[in-house]
Phi, psi and omega in degrees: 000136181276150172241116183249115174287144190254130163244114181258126181258137166208125186058036180062018174251166171273125181224171162222141167270155174261125188040044180063018186272114180296336180285345184245066187259131175244123173276131181246342181190156181265349187225098187297329183293324173299319171299316181298319181289320176308302181298332177292313179301321181290350184110003184301136181258000177197153183235137180250122174237135176244126172267094177298326178288321175301318176300318180290322187269350172085011176201145181306138179244331185253028189307309187293322182292318186291321178293327185285325175294317181297316185288348188262353184248153177251027169234167182299140171232127178255140185226146177214165179122096178073017175278096188233010173231155175293330170304315175294316176303312174299315179300324179284319182286337178279351190229044163096355178281139182272318177221141171252144185252130181240127180234284185303305193295322188291322182294321181282330177215098179294331183291322174300316179301318184291325175302310181300316186288337173288333177277326183237062186298145188056009186253357181246131171247136169263132178264120177253107186255117193251128171235111188074231175255356183262160178267127174277142179228178171058053185060031182067014178278350181226146172247126183279175173269005186279127175285132186301325187288312179302319182292315186295328177294317181298354188267350184304140183087349184273142183278061185277157167284323180172193180232140171254123178256117178247122181266093192305322172311326183269339193298123179074004183267339179066033186260009182089172185272152166247130196269330189302308183285335176292316180302316187291321180299315185296324182298329187250001187263135173264357181252160176299141175245145167242128183264133179234134176118109178089002182280102190239342182219165172299332177295320170299317178301320181293313179300319187288324182306327176304338187260008179299321181285339185272004182113002179278108181277330184191181177217146184245130181224144186223283181316315183297330175286324185285324178271350175089009175278347179227128179267115185309311185298314182296318181295319176300317181297311185293322184288323182277000000 
């Protein structure tokens, strides 16, 4: 199971939001590239980057910075946030990013998503951001009427790298993981799942490791690494 450190970008700084709330932003660092190198030195095998300003504006804002980080690392980098055109997907993939993460546009058009998956097999990750039972979109500022399990079922047959399941109520809270919605998602998904939201301690990693054989590919953790409740090296050892 992968443990994937998260770098969330806002105004070119490393930040975390509390439950996706832009009004509750905490700045952790001025130099995202430094954090990326540090996580690599700690043994990370993949990096997760979110362009928060991009998610809010509906188009990538930190594209050059993300590409610079990706090109400076020798591990896969996955990036999301405001990617809603094929041109943006292509720019990232041609410039060192391993996988692009699609959310809002994927929810509104599975046909568009299918076309992209056919063109870039194993290069697309779909972000299923869940508030309650419904999917949040537009940088989590809106909640759609789409049920997350129905949506995951609709992804069958697509050539995806995987799905990120984010439990918004847990995100950035350090309250630990919630297994109920994860279990339901694993039951209906034919793609590997990466869990985000609430991964805070080695105990969480231990609990989640039990789902590896059911399709849990990895977990994303951010605030816990910055606040020091989770040691990345220890988490990687336990997960492996």
